[in-house]
C-alpha positions as CSV (number, residue, x, y, z in Angstrom):
1,M,112.8,144.0,129.9
2,S,111.0,145.4,126.9
3,A,109.6,143.3,124.1
4,D,112.2,144.7,121.7
5,V,115.1,143.5,123.8
6,L,113.4,140.0,124.1
7,A,112.9,139.8,120.4
8,E,116.6,140.8,119.7
9,E,117.9,138.5,122.3
10,G,116.5,135.3,120.7
11,F,115.3,132.1,122.3
12,L,118.6,130.4,123.1
13,R,120.3,133.4,124.6
14,R,117.2,134.1,126.7
15,W,117.1,130.4,127.8
16,A,120.8,130.4,128.7
17,R,120.4,133.7,130.7
18,M,117.4,132.3,132.6
19,K,119.2,129.0,133.4
20,S,122.2,130.8,134.7
21,S,120.3,133.3,136.8
22,P,119.7,132.3,140.4
23,E,116.1,133.5,140.5
24,P,113.3,131.0,139.8
25,V,112.0,130.8,136.3
26,E,108.4,131.4,137.4
27,E,109.3,134.7,138.9
28,A,111.3,135.8,135.9
29,L,108.5,134.9,133.5
30,A,105.9,136.7,135.7
31,A,108.1,139.8,135.7
32,E,108.5,139.8,131.9
33,A,105.0,139.2,130.7
34,P,101.8,139.8,132.7
35,V,99.2,137.1,132.3
36,P,95.8,138.3,131.1
37,A,92.9,137.6,133.4
38,V,90.8,134.7,132.3
39,Q,87.1,135.1,132.7
40,P,85.2,132.0,133.8
41,P,82.8,130.6,131.2
42,P,79.2,131.6,131.6
43,V,77.2,129.3,133.7
44,E,74.3,127.7,131.8
45,E,71.0,127.0,133.4
46,A,70.8,123.5,134.8
47,R,68.3,121.7,132.7
48,P,66.7,118.5,134.0
49,L,68.0,115.3,132.4
50,P,65.7,113.9,129.7
51,T,63.5,110.9,130.5
52,L,61.7,108.2,128.5
53,D,58.7,110.5,128.3
54,D,60.8,113.1,126.5
55,V,61.9,110.3,124.1
56,A,58.3,109.6,123.2
57,R,57.8,113.3,122.1
58,L,60.8,113.3,119.8
59,T,60.4,113.9,116.0
60,P,63.0,113.8,113.2
61,E,63.3,117.5,113.4
62,S,63.9,117.6,117.2
63,D,67.3,118.5,118.8
64,Y,68.9,115.3,120.1
65,S,71.9,116.9,121.7
66,A,70.3,116.8,125.2
67,F,69.9,113.0,124.9
68,V,73.6,112.3,124.2
69,A,74.9,114.7,127.0
70,K,76.9,113.4,130.0
71,G,74.8,112.1,132.8
72,V,71.8,110.9,130.7
73,D,70.6,107.4,131.5
74,K,72.0,104.9,129.0
75,A,68.5,103.4,128.3
76,V,67.2,106.9,127.5
77,Q,70.1,107.5,125.2
78,R,69.6,104.2,123.4
79,M,65.9,104.8,122.9
80,A,66.5,108.4,121.6
81,L,69.1,107.1,119.1
82,K,66.8,104.3,118.0
83,K,64.1,106.8,117.3
84,L,66.5,109.0,115.4
85,F,67.9,106.3,113.2
86,A,64.5,104.8,112.5
87,D,64.1,107.7,110.1
88,P,64.1,106.5,106.5
89,N,66.7,109.1,105.6
90,F,69.3,107.0,107.4
91,A,68.4,103.9,105.5
92,V,69.6,105.2,102.1
93,M,72.3,103.0,100.6
94,D,75.3,104.8,99.4
95,G,77.8,104.1,96.7
96,L,79.7,101.7,99.0
97,D,76.8,99.1,99.1
98,I,78.8,96.8,96.8
99,Y,81.1,96.0,99.8
100,I,78.3,94.6,102.0
101,A,78.8,91.0,100.6
102,D,80.5,88.4,102.8
103,Y,83.9,87.9,101.3
104,N,84.9,85.2,103.8
105,K,83.1,82.6,101.7
106,A,85.1,81.6,98.6
107,A,83.3,81.0,95.3
108,P,84.2,77.7,93.8
109,L,86.3,77.8,90.6
110,T,84.6,76.6,87.5
111,D,86.1,74.1,85.1
112,A,86.6,76.8,82.5
113,M,88.7,78.8,85.0
114,L,90.7,75.8,86.0
115,A,91.4,75.0,82.4
116,S,92.6,78.6,81.8
117,L,95.1,78.2,84.6
118,K,96.8,75.0,83.2
119,H,99.4,77.2,81.4
120,A,100.6,78.9,84.6
121,P,103.3,76.4,85.7
122,G,105.1,76.6,82.4
123,V,104.9,80.4,82.3
124,L,106.2,80.7,85.9
125,N,109.1,78.3,85.1
126,R,110.1,80.3,82.1
127,L,109.9,83.6,84.1
128,L,111.9,82.2,87.0
129,G,114.5,80.6,84.7
130,E,113.8,77.1,86.0
131,D,114.1,74.2,83.6
132,D,111.5,71.6,84.0
133,D,113.1,69.3,81.4
134,D,114.9,67.6,84.3
135,D,111.6,66.1,85.4
136,D,110.6,64.8,82.0
137,P,112.3,61.7,80.5
138,P,114.2,62.6,77.3
139,A,113.0,61.4,74.0
140,E,114.8,58.5,72.2
141,G,116.7,60.7,69.7
142,E,117.9,63.2,72.3
143,G,120.7,61.2,74.0
144,A,118.6,58.8,75.9
145,P,120.5,55.7,77.0
146,T,119.6,52.7,74.9
147,Q,119.0,49.3,76.4
148,G,121.4,46.6,75.5
149,T,124.4,48.8,75.3
150,P,127.0,47.8,77.9
């Protein structure tokens, strides 16, 4: 089939036609569109793996990619990365250095802060519509029971 017929046919009709046909799908697809030949990737020269002697010759301007490649000894990788990050350019604090404090330790509240929070229960009660007059004994002139009245 030509590309114009496939484009006009649409996906669902083509799918239905292929499902109803007795021939296998792989053969139908192979007949419709030839697969381009894939060229294998170029083979790189096999370089020897870096050693601790190579780590000793590293400078900040060196290429460190060979030291983090697959197959390199973990001790060699660690030493190369230690040498890389020992550079003072990596010790510069950024704008997020304010977050380095330990926020797991709570700072104690001062007396002034505690005094400023004394109003909070009354504000919350008013906001929530709770009446805390039930807890306080009423004053004498506000319908309080008098002693001596039977």
